[in-house]
Each structure stands twice: as structure tokens, then as C-alpha cells.
Backbone as CSV, one residue per row, in Angstrom:
resi,resn,N_x,N_y,N_z,CA_x,CA_y,CA_z,C_x,C_y,C_z
1,MET,12.456,-11.416,11.890,11.303,-12.098,12.488,9.980,-11.450,12.039
2,LYS,9.898,-10.127,12.188,8.674,-9.424,11.821,8.367,-9.639,10.337
3,LYS,9.412,-9.564,9.506,9.246,-9.756,8.063,8.628,-11.115,7.770
4,GLU,9.177,-12.163,8.362,8.689,-13.515,8.101,7.239,-13.681,8.532
5,VAL,6.887,-13.126,9.691,5.521,-13.235,10.213,4.533,-12.538,9.276
6,LEU,4.845,-11.310,8.904,3.933,-10.544,8.053,3.767,-11.180,6.679
7,LEU,4.876,-11.607,6.071,4.799,-12.185,4.724,4.119,-13.551,4.738
8,LYS,4.347,-14.334,5.784,3.681,-15.644,5.880,2.171,-15.465,6.041
9,LEU,1.764,-14.521,6.878,0.339,-14.263,7.079,-0.308,-13.758,5.782
10,ALA,0.374,-12.869,5.074,-0.162,-12.364,3.807,-0.275,-13.496,2.788
11,ARG,0.765,-14.304,2.649,0.776,-15.385,1.664,-0.310,-16.411,2.000
12,ALA,-0.475,-16.752,3.271,-1.514,-17.710,3.676,-2.910,-17.158,3.374
13,SER,-3.102,-15.868,3.578,-4.395,-15.236,3.305,-4.710,-15.256,1.813
14,ILE,-3.702,-15.023,0.988,-3.889,-15.067,-0.463,-4.197,-16.496,-0.909
15,ALA,-3.482,-17.462,-0.357,-3.743,-18.867,-0.691,-5.191,-19.227,-0.375
16,GLU,-5.653,-18.840,0.808,-7.041,-19.111,1.191,-8.005,-18.440,0.211
17,ALA,-7.692,-17.218,-0.196,-8.571,-16.473,-1.101,-8.725,-17.167,-2.452
18,VAL,-7.649,-17.793,-2.942,-7.713,-18.452,-4.254,-8.024,-19.944,-4.143
19,GLY,-8.240,-20.426,-2.911,-8.661,-21.810,-2.714,-7.539,-22.821,-2.660
20,LEU,-6.372,-22.406,-2.182,-5.240,-23.324,-2.044,-4.961,-23.593,-0.564
21,PRO,-4.567,-24.813,-0.232,-4.204,-25.096,1.158,-2.881,-24.418,1.511
22,TYR,-2.804,-23.877,2.712,-1.583,-23.223,3.182,-1.671,-23.212,4.705
23,PRO,-1.124,-24.241,5.336,-1.300,-24.370,6.786,-0.703,-23.186,7.561
24,LEU,-1.504,-22.672,8.469,-1.053,-21.561,9.300,-1.821,-21.599,10.619
25,ASP,-1.097,-21.524,11.713,-1.706,-21.466,13.037,-1.816,-20.000,13.435
26,LEU,-2.938,-19.380,13.050,-3.114,-17.948,13.293,-3.103,-17.627,14.787
27,ASP,-3.823,-18.408,15.582,-3.851,-18.139,17.022,-2.459,-18.223,17.632
28,GLY,-1.696,-19.231,17.216,-0.327,-19.382,17.710,0.562,-18.231,17.264
29,MET,0.364,-17.791,16.017,1.151,-16.678,15.488,0.871,-15.403,16.280
30,ILE,-0.400,-15.163,16.597,-0.767,-13.962,17.367,-0.227,-14.065,18.795
31,GLN,-0.298,-15.257,19.361,0.204,-15.449,20.728,1.718,-15.190,20.783
32,ASP,2.445,-15.645,19.768,3.902,-15.460,19.725,4.305,-14.039,19.321
33,ASN,3.385,-13.316,18.691,3.662,-11.963,18.187,2.516,-11.028,18.579
34,PRO,2.413,-10.679,19.868,1.259,-9.896,20.337,1.114,-8.538,19.649
35,TRP,2.164,-8.004,19.041,2.090,-6.731,18.306,1.108,-6.815,17.137
36,LEU,0.801,-8.021,16.679,-0.177,-8.173,15.590,-1.569,-7.701,16.008
37,LYS,-1.842,-7.671,17.315,-3.155,-7.238,17.806,-3.262,-5.720,17.916
38,ASP,-2.136,-5.009,17.824,-2.164,-3.544,17.874,-2.822,-3.012,16.611
39,GLU,-3.541,-1.887,16.743,-4.126,-1.277,15.548,-3.019,-0.905,14.582
40,GLY,-3.261,-1.191,13.303,-2.262,-0.879,12.288,-2.899,-0.733,10.928
41,ALA,-2.227,0.012,10.070,-2.668,0.195,8.687,-1.576,-0.350,7.777
42,CYS,-1.987,-1.124,6.781,-1.000,-1.697,5.873,-1.526,-1.737,4.449
43,PHE,-0.605,-1.852,3.519,-0.897,-2.132,2.125,-0.263,-3.464,1.786
44,VAL,-0.931,-4.234,0.940,-0.357,-5.455,0.396,-0.251,-5.259,-1.112
45,THR,0.958,-5.436,-1.619,1.245,-5.262,-3.038,1.685,-6.601,-3.615
46,LEU,1.087,-6.973,-4.737,1.453,-8.204,-5.437,2.086,-7.815,-6.766
47,THR,3.237,-8.406,-7.062,3.899,-8.173,-8.335,4.219,-9.518,-8.967
48,THR,4.525,-9.480,-10.250,4.843,-10.703,-10.979,5.896,-10.411,-12.035
49,GLY,6.661,-11.423,-12.385,7.630,-11.296,-13.470,8.939,-10.677,-13.036
50,ASP,9.875,-10.682,-13.974,11.218,-10.174,-13.706,11.245,-8.675,-13.463
51,TYR,10.243,-7.968,-13.954,10.244,-6.513,-13.846,9.274,-6.010,-12.787
52,ASP,8.857,-6.898,-11.881,7.940,-6.515,-10.805,6.717,-5.775,-11.332
53,MET,6.038,-6.384,-12.291,4.810,-5.791,-12.837,3.717,-5.888,-11.773
54,LEU,3.033,-4.783,-11.532,1.978,-4.742,-10.533,0.878,-5.728,-10.894
55,ARG,0.418,-6.487,-9.896,-0.651,-7.475,-10.091,-1.814,-7.249,-9.128
56,GLY,-1.611,-6.361,-8.164,-2.663,-6.016,-7.201,-2.060,-5.207,-6.068
57,CYS,-2.815,-4.234,-5.580,-2.341,-3.429,-4.447,-3.560,-2.812,-3.774
58,ILE,-3.778,-3.215,-2.536,-4.917,-2.712,-1.749,-4.405,-2.456,-0.337
59,GLY,-4.939,-1.410,0.293,-4.502,-1.155,1.650,-5.381,-0.172,2.388
60,SER,-4.962,0.086,3.606,-5.621,1.035,4.501,-4.658,2.177,4.772
61,ILE,-5.174,3.395,4.720,-4.342,4.565,4.973,-4.266,4.871,6.466
62,VAL,-5.353,4.608,7.168,-5.433,4.921,8.597,-5.758,3.644,9.365
63,ALA,-5.062,3.436,10.471,-5.303,2.267,11.320,-6.716,2.328,11.894
64,HIS,-7.463,1.224,11.737,-8.824,1.186,12.280,-9.215,-0.201,12.797
65,ARG,-8.251,-1.128,12.801,-8.493,-2.478,13.324,-7.133,-3.101,13.635
66,PRO,-7.129,-4.256,14.324,-5.846,-4.903,14.614,-5.060,-5.167,13.321
67,LEU,-3.749,-5.019,13.402,-2.896,-5.159,12.225,-3.119,-6.490,11.521
68,TYR,-3.233,-7.587,12.274,-3.386,-8.882,11.608,-4.682,-8.942,10.798
69,LYS,-5.757,-8.327,11.292,-7.019,-8.314,10.538,-6.904,-7.428,9.293
70,ASP,-6.216,-6.299,9.430,-6.015,-5.417,8.292,-5.181,-6.130,7.219
71,LEU,-4.158,-6.828,7.646,-3.285,-7.542,6.719,-4.036,-8.657,5.993
72,ILE,-4.795,-9.459,6.721,-5.568,-10.544,6.099,-6.545,-9.963,5.072
73,HIS,-7.291,-8.944,5.467,-8.280,-8.338,4.577,-7.623,-7.765,3.323
74,ASN,-6.542,-7.017,3.503,-5.903,-6.358,2.362,-5.176,-7.349,1.454
75,ALA,-4.643,-8.421,2.012,-3.997,-9.451,1.182,-5.029,-10.123,0.282
76,LYS,-6.161,-10.493,0.860,-7.225,-11.120,0.067,-7.763,-10.141,-0.979
77,SER,-7.946,-8.881,-0.577,-8.466,-7.872,-1.509,-7.485,-7.594,-2.644
78,ALA,-6.184,-7.558,-2.343,-5.188,-7.332,-3.400,-5.229,-8.471,-4.417
79,ALA,-5.496,-9.688,-3.939,-5.552,-10.854,-4.833,-6.842,-10.909,-5.643
80,LEU,-7.949,-10.515,-5.040,-9.246,-10.737,-5.678,-9.999,-9.477,-6.095
81,ASN,-9.751,-8.348,-5.443,-10.652,-7.198,-5.596,-10.017,-5.909,-6.096
82,ASP,-8.774,-5.955,-6.576,-8.204,-4.736,-7.151,-8.898,-4.513,-8.491
83,PRO,-9.640,-3.402,-8.640,-10.441,-3.207,-9.861,-9.615,-3.093,-11.143
84,ARG,-8.320,-2.911,-11.006,-7.465,-2.776,-12.195,-7.087,-4.125,-12.815
85,PHE,-7.346,-5.228,-12.080,-6.874,-6.537,-12.519,-7.951,-7.598,-12.320
86,PRO,-7.900,-8.662,-13.134,-8.777,-9.801,-12.833,-8.305,-10.477,-11.539
87,SER,-9.188,-11.252,-10.928,-8.819,-11.964,-9.701,-7.635,-12.881,-9.957
88,LEU,-6.766,-12.971,-8.966,-5.621,-13.869,-9.038,-6.114,-15.312,-9.150
89,THR,-5.417,-16.135,-9.920,-5.794,-17.539,-10.073,-4.852,-18.428,-9.270
90,LYS,-5.278,-19.673,-9.063,-4.424,-20.653,-8.385,-3.093,-20.798,-9.113
91,ASP,-3.137,-20.798,-10.440,-1.915,-20.973,-11.238,-0.925,-19.831,-11.049
92,GLU,-1.422,-18.640,-10.726,-0.542,-17.482,-10.555,0.069,-17.413,-9.153
93,PHE,-0.482,-18.155,-8.206,-0.102,-18.038,-6.804,1.410,-18.151,-6.594
94,GLU,2.039,-19.128,-7.205,3.477,-19.335,-7.007,4.322,-18.315,-7.776
95,LYS,3.708,-17.588,-8.697,4.456,-16.655,-9.551,4.477,-15.231,-9.005
96,ILE,3.669,-14.962,-7.985,3.621,-13.598,-7.444,4.671,-13.397,-6.357
97,THR,5.051,-12.153,-6.198,5.878,-11.725,-5.075,4.988,-10.859,-4.193
98,VAL,5.046,-11.110,-2.896,4.201,-10.395,-1.933,5.046,-9.358,-1.199
99,GLU,4.464,-8.175,-1.052,5.104,-7.101,-0.300,4.083,-6.525,0.677
100,VAL,4.500,-6.302,1.908,3.648,-5.708,2.937,4.293,-4.393,3.374
101,SER,3.495,-3.336,3.381,3.954,-2.022,3.830,3.114,-1.607,5.029
102,ILE,3.774,-1.387,6.164,3.096,-0.915,7.374,3.240,0.606,7.409
103,LEU,2.110,1.323,7.491,2.113,2.782,7.394,2.173,3.457,8.754
104,THR,2.888,4.574,8.796,2.815,5.456,9.958,1.540,6.290,9.821
105,PRO,1.045,6.881,10.900,-0.136,7.740,10.782,0.147,8.923,9.846
106,PRO,-0.786,9.245,8.943,-0.578,10.364,8.023,-0.516,11.701,8.760
107,GLN,0.322,12.591,8.236,0.467,13.943,8.785,0.186,14.945,7.669
108,GLU,-0.752,15.861,7.922,-1.068,16.862,6.893,0.101,17.827,6.714
109,VAL,0.354,18.200,5.465,1.426,19.135,5.124,0.798,20.498,4.837
110,GLU,1.195,21.500,5.597,0.764,22.879,5.333,1.723,23.454,4.298
111,TYR,1.165,24.015,3.217,2.036,24.591,2.187,1.350,25.786,1.543
112,SER,2.168,26.727,1.064,1.637,27.962,0.498,1.683,27.981,-1.025
113,SER,2.540,27.152,-1.614,2.694,27.133,-3.070,3.226,25.756,-3.478
114,ILE,3.254,25.491,-4.767,3.793,24.219,-5.257,5.272,24.115,-4.891
115,ASP,6.013,25.205,-5.007,7.432,25.185,-4.635,7.604,24.889,-3.147
116,ASP,6.748,25.478,-2.319,6.795,25.221,-0.881,6.500,23.748,-0.602
117,LEU,5.476,23.205,-1.284,5.153,21.785,-1.119,6.344,20.923,-1.526
118,GLN,6.947,21.242,-2.653,8.079,20.454,-3.139,9.224,20.447,-2.115
119,SER,9.410,21.543,-1.412,10.486,21.620,-0.411,10.189,20.765,0.825
120,LYS,8.906,20.378,0.997,8.509,19.626,2.190,8.298,18.134,1.942
121,ILE,8.336,17.711,0.674,8.141,16.302,0.323,9.510,15.661,0.141
122,ARG,9.732,14.546,0.821,11.011,13.847,0.724,10.888,12.718,-0.295
123,VAL,11.500,12.925,-1.451,11.468,11.938,-2.533,12.058,10.620,-2.032
124,GLY,11.331,9.528,-2.300,11.802,8.209,-1.912,11.499,7.825,-0.473
125,ILE,11.052,8.772,0.327,10.786,8.509,1.754,9.305,8.633,2.070
126,ASP,8.674,9.685,1.554,7.284,9.968,1.915,6.296,9.321,0.952
127,GLY,5.304,8.642,1.525,4.098,8.307,0.787,3.215,9.540,0.828
128,VAL,2.362,9.698,-0.177,1.572,10.928,-0.275,0.096,10.592,-0.468
129,ILE,-0.746,11.287,0.282,-2.201,11.227,0.115,-2.639,12.584,-0.406
130,LEU,-3.393,12.581,-1.495,-3.914,13.804,-2.097,-5.432,13.748,-1.991
131,LYS,-6.031,14.818,-1.451,-7.496,14.911,-1.339,-7.935,16.267,-1.857
132,HIS,-9.101,16.275,-2.537,-9.641,17.552,-3.011,-11.165,17.474,-3.096
133,ASP,-11.834,18.456,-2.516,-13.291,18.630,-2.610,-14.097,17.422,-2.132
134,GLY,-13.522,16.538,-1.361,-14.263,15.375,-0.882,-14.584,14.349,-1.947
135,ALA,-14.380,14.699,-3.208,-14.720,13.784,-4.303,-13.492,13.104,-4.894
136,HIS,-12.325,13.646,-4.613,-11.103,13.129,-5.225,-10.095,12.765,-4.147
137,GLN,-9.565,11.543,-4.225,-8.532,11.121,-3.287,-7.702,10.030,-3.936
138,ALA,-6.405,10.071,-3.686,-5.504,9.028,-4.155,-4.266,9.023,-3.267
139,THR,-3.581,7.893,-3.254,-2.313,7.808,-2.530,-1.314,7.016,-3.352
140,TYR,-0.066,7.327,-3.124,1.051,6.532,-3.634,1.949,6.199,-2.451
141,LEU,2.306,4.935,-2.351,3.283,4.499,-1.358,4.653,5.095,-1.715
142,PRO,5.554,5.198,-0.747,6.892,5.717,-1.048,7.613,4.923,-2.150
143,GLN,7.294,3.639,-2.287,7.945,2.807,-3.291,7.679,3.292,-4.720
144,VAL,6.582,4.060,-4.919,6.244,4.549,-6.258,7.302,5.530,-6.764
145,TRP,8.050,6.148,-5.843,9.138,7.033,-6.264,10.152,6.284,-7.139
146,ASP,10.247,4.954,-6.978,11.170,4.167,-7.811,10.793,4.258,-9.289
147,GLN,9.492,4.330,-9.591,9.032,4.438,-10.980,8.855,5.897,-11.423
148,LEU,8.534,6.755,-10.490,8.296,8.178,-10.796,9.218,9.006,-9.899
149,PRO,10.510,9.089,-10.248,11.503,9.599,-9.300,11.607,11.110,-9.144
150,ASP,10.775,11.870,-9.845,10.851,13.313,-9.631,9.478,13.839,-9.216
151,PHE,9.508,14.945,-8.495,8.311,15.539,-7.905,7.221,15.761,-8.947
152,LYS,7.569,16.363,-10.076,6.568,16.730,-11.080,5.848,15.498,-11.635
153,SER,6.580,14.483,-12.071,5.917,13.306,-12.648,5.136,12.538,-11.582
154,PHE,5.681,12.451,-10.368,4.995,11.773,-9.262,3.623,12.418,-9.026
155,PHE,3.608,13.744,-8.918,2.345,14.426,-8.618,1.411,14.485,-9.825
156,MET,1.941,14.544,-11.039,1.069,14.492,-12.220,0.301,13.167,-12.236
157,HIS,1.006,12.066,-11.994,0.351,10.755,-11.988,-0.605,10.614,-10.799
158,LEU,-0.216,11.139,-9.640,-1.087,11.069,-8.466,-2.371,11.869,-8.707
159,CYS,-2.263,13.026,-9.325,-3.444,13.836,-9.672,-4.376,13.045,-10.593
160,MET,-3.799,12.389,-11.594,-4.623,11.595,-12.523,-5.266,10.412,-11.798
161,LYS,-4.522,9.774,-10.904,-5.084,8.663,-10.136,-6.285,9.131,-9.310
162,ALA,-6.238,10.368,-8.850,-7.334,10.933,-8.050,-8.512,11.370,-8.921
163,GLY,-8.375,11.218,-10.238,-9.456,11.594,-11.143,-9.476,13.071,-11.480
164,MET,-8.339,13.713,-11.323,-8.224,15.136,-11.623,-7.235,15.318,-12.775
165,GLY,-7.123,16.521,-13.272,-6.146,16.807,-14.317,-4.722,16.719,-13.792
166,MET,-3.767,16.630,-14.715,-2.362,16.475,-14.342,-1.828,17.630,-13.521
167,GLU,-2.443,18.777,-13.628,-1.951,19.976,-12.942,-2.805,20.298,-11.709
168,CYS,-3.316,19.293,-11.037,-4.264,19.535,-9.938,-3.649,20.254,-8.747
169,LEU,-2.338,20.301,-8.636,-1.741,21.037,-7.518,-2.088,22.515,-7.570
170,ALA,-2.462,23.002,-8.741,-2.887,24.401,-8.874,-4.139,24.688,-8.046
171,PHE,-4.921,23.643,-7.727,-6.138,23.808,-6.925,-5.874,23.687,-5.426
172,HIS,-4.601,23.561,-5.051,-4.181,23.480,-3.648,-4.921,22.360,-2.887
173,PRO,-4.807,21.119,-3.361,-5.457,20.021,-2.634,-4.800,19.789,-1.277
174,GLN,-5.528,19.093,-0.406,-4.963,18.705,0.887,-3.934,17.611,0.631
175,ILE,-2.758,17.766,1.201,-1.678,16.796,1.050,-1.287,16.295,2.438
176,SER,-1.211,14.988,2.576,-0.699,14.377,3.798,0.418,13.417,3.409
177,ILE,1.347,13.212,4.334,2.444,12.286,4.075,2.498,11.225,5.168
178,TYR,3.111,10.109,4.822,3.342,9.022,5.764,4.599,8.291,5.304
179,GLN,5.124,7.450,6.156,6.252,6.605,5.802,5.827,5.151,5.991
180,VAL,6.633,4.234,5.487,6.296,2.816,5.621,7.502,1.998,6.088
181,GLU,7.176,0.903,6.771,8.121,-0.193,6.961,7.770,-1.174,5.848
182,GLU,8.721,-1.469,4.984,8.467,-2.281,3.800,9.092,-3.665,3.986
183,TYR,8.281,-4.688,3.725,8.739,-6.080,3.817,8.363,-6.796,2.533
184,LYS,9.356,-7.303,1.815,9.111,-7.941,0.509,9.753,-9.311,0.476
185,GLU,9.027,-10.248,-0.141,9.601,-11.585,-0.314,10.853,-11.504,-1.170
186,ASP,11.826,-12.349,-0.832,13.097,-12.380,-1.571,12.938,-13.145,-2.878
């Protein structure tokens, strides 16, 4: 039930963003699913093709508004405002697969060394937020472990995403972890 509600709301929001009709009774959906009004943080990921090529991914790390508003905003942003991709077109709408990830609140990880950090990160389970000097920040959802399945490559890419060198763990950045409930269209 939750999966269908979240994916339908995301898909309807994307349709609206690209100018396609997609009937949805939002008020009725919220009335039938009051948990949508609870504060929540989510990511919306769009993929395309047989190999799930990324087509857009935008989200919130920390809950700061009702889940349904966060989902609508992030679905539209993933379709239109991911700086890595051109805006989604009407023609692409039927070709994308939508995924919604609901995040748990991030928890900072205290660590003394890279080896200590590695012992505290659960591959395939933990999403990771990396912050350094207030100028650098990046996150990877737990699903990224599917493409980068070992600690070293995962963190090298995360460091680069944050705009730092591949070996940024040497600077002891702040690391936080979170988990997700993942819902993907079949």
C-alpha cells in the first residue's frame, strides 16, 4: 500500500512537471494516508533503460516539511532540476523508472581512523553523508553500494562528489549515516 501511494504521487508530480495530464486526488490520498502529513525526508531517483542509467536524483537529507510536500518537490526537481541532466521531456516520461527512498534521521559516526570508520559503515545498508569545512558536502544513498560495492571505491567517489580529492578521508571529514525504505516501480 505505502509503495503504491508513494510511487503514484511521485509519478503524478513528474507528469505535472513535464506538462502531462495524470489524474490524482491529492486531498483524498492524504486523507486515506495521514502518515503523508508527518515530517519526512526523501530522495526521488529516476532511471532509464535496461541498465537503470541514472536520469535524475534529488532529495532531502533531513526532514523539514510534510513527507508528501517533500516528495512532490523532489520528484519535480529530479525531473527538471538535476544539474547533471537536461530537463526530462514528455517523450521520456513513459521510459523512466521512478524510485522513492524515505530516509531515517542521519546519525553522526565518531571515528578515530579510516580503519575505525570502515568497521562502523555497513556496506549495502548505510547511506553516507560526508561534510568537510562547511564548503564540501555530498551523500550517497545505500543503493549506490550496488555500483560501488567496496568501502574504498565508495568513499573515493563520495569524496570526489563533495569536490575534494579521492583521499579526502585523510582530512577526517564529518561522516553521518542513515538508512532508507526503498520503493521502486516494477
